[in-house]
N, C-alpha and C positions, 0 to 999 in steps of 0.2 A: 503494500499499500504506500501511497505517496504522503509525505507529511509536509506540513507547512513550516518553512524555514523561518527562524527568528535570528536577529542579529545577536552577535555574541554578547554585546553589552546588555541587551535587554534580558537575555536568558540568565546571564550571570547574576543580574539583579534579582530575578525570580529565585534562583537557587540560593541567594545569600539573605533572604528575607528573615528578620527575627521578629517574634511575637505575632506571627500570622496565626489564624484560628479557623477551626471548623466548628459548625454548629448544626443541630437538627432542630428546625422550627424554632422555639423559644428556649431551648435547653441552654445551660450554662455553657460558655465558650471556653474550651481548653486553649492554652497558649504555647508559643514556641514549637509549632508543628513543622517549621521548615518548608512551608508550602505557600503558593501564591495567595495574596490578599485579594478578595473580591467583595463587591457590594459593601462598600463603606467600612472595610477592615474585617469582614467576616466571610469566610468561605463556607458556602451552603453545600452540604452533602445530603442527598436524598437516598433512601433505600435503593440498592442496586448500583450505586455510584461509588467510585473510588478514585485514587490518584496513584500514578507510578511515576517515579523520578529515576532516570538512569544516567550514570556517569562512568567514565573510564579514565583511570590514571595509573600509570606504570604497570599496565597489564592486569590491573584489578577492576573488574566490572562490579559496580555497586547498583543494586536495584532496591529502591525503597517504596513500599506500598503503604497507603494510608486508606482507611475505610471504616465501615461500620461493623460492630460485632454481630448484629443481627443478620448480616449477609454471609458471614462465615461460620457462625456458631448456631444461629437460629434463634437466639434470644439474647438479652442484654441484662442479665441479673445473675448473681451467683448460682451455681449449679447446686440443686438439692436433690432432685428426683434422680433415679437410676438412669433414665433415658438422657437427662441433661448431663450427668457425669460421663456418660458414654460419648455424648457429642463433644465434650471437652477433650477427651482422649482422641477421638477421630480427627478433630480439627487440629490438634497438636501434631498428630502424625502427618497430616497433609502439609502443614506449614514446614515440616522438616524435609519433605521430599522435593528438593531443589530441582532434580532432574525433570520432574513431572510439571513443575510450576513454570519454569523458564528454560528455553532451548536457545542458547546463542548460536550463531554461525558455526557449522561443523568445522570449517577450515581454520577458525580461531583457536580450536582445541582448548576450550574453556572447561575447567573442572570446578565443581562446588567447593567452596572455601569457608562456609560458615553461614549460619542463620542466627538472627536474634530478632525477637518481636517484644512489644511492650503491650500489656493488656491487663486490666484489673480482674479479668475473668479466667485467664490462662496461666499455667505455670511458666516460670521463667526458663528461657533456653539460652545457655551460653554458647558462643561462637565455637564451631568445630575446631578452628585454628586460631588460637588466641593471638599468635604472632601476626597472622594475616589481618585479623580484626583490628589490631592495634595500628597497623599500617594503612588502614582503609581511609579514604578521603572523608572529610567530615563536612557537615552543613551547619552553618550558624554556630560553629564552635562545638558541635556535638560530636560524640564518638558514635560507634555502631549502636549502642543502646539509647544514646540521647537522654535528655532529662525533661521531656515534654510532660505537660500536665495530663495525666491519664485518667479517664472516666470510664465507666462500664460501657459507654456507647461506642467508643473508638479503639481502634488498634493501630499500631505502627510496626512494620516489619521490614527488616533489612536482610537481603540476600547477597551474598558475596561469591564471585567466581574468579578464579585465577586463570588468565588466558595466556597460552604459550605464544600464540601469534596474534596479538591484539590488532595488527594492522589488517588482518583478514576478517575482522568483526564487521559484518555488513547487515546482518539481520537479527531480530530477537523475535522467536516464536513464544507467545504468551499462553501457557496452559492454565493460567489462573482461572479463566472462565469454566474450564472442565472440572477443576478441582472444587470450585465454589460456584455452582450454577446460578445462585441468586444475584451474583454480580453481572451486571448487563453492560457496564460502561467504566472504562479506566481512562481518565484524562492524563495524558502522558507527556512528559517533557524529558529531552535527553541533551546531554552536553558532553561531547567528546572533542578531541584535539581539533579535528577539521570538520566536524559536523555538530550542528546544534539545531533544535527545532522542537515541534510539538505534534501530537497526533491524538486522535480519539480512537481508542481501541474497543472493539465489541466482540461478542462471540463469533460473528461473522467475519470481522476483519481483525484478527487476533495476531497479525504480525507486524512488527516495527521494523522498518527498513530505511536506510539512509544512503 
């Protein structure tokens, strides 16, 4: 799919914003999400919507997803019932399956290098490779885990891939929609050395190319 190019300066500003926010209707607004500001300082996320940010530095591909817990877990309160506890386990396993969630260009020879997410409803996951995680590029001064304000409605997930041939990275197939069918739209921004832009990904158009 074709993406709409942005100037480097504009996109760098988008990636560097501090104090951006997400909200659902009139719910309290979490801060420092590292995402674009819209509608007077508040980024509105509706059910089925999420955001994906992609960056590449020194062979390390960093993918960051922001979205609503109801879309990946099915509810937005602490799990108490057996079926809810099972949903937590299932969701956690899906988030760990980097090969199913994202497929970078085969020629780039990218290997999963760590996962970390933040949610008030899911158990913490440490990066698979702590050294790789420490070397990961940051946004708004945050590391892989970040220090965003977490509520039970939102999640923030970071996926790292170490690429042996980063110059061959031309596409990214997004399996997120298959793993989490309730997600219907990912507003995507990417920033690489020679390519910057944005795209709207859907289950029908689930490949990012540049």
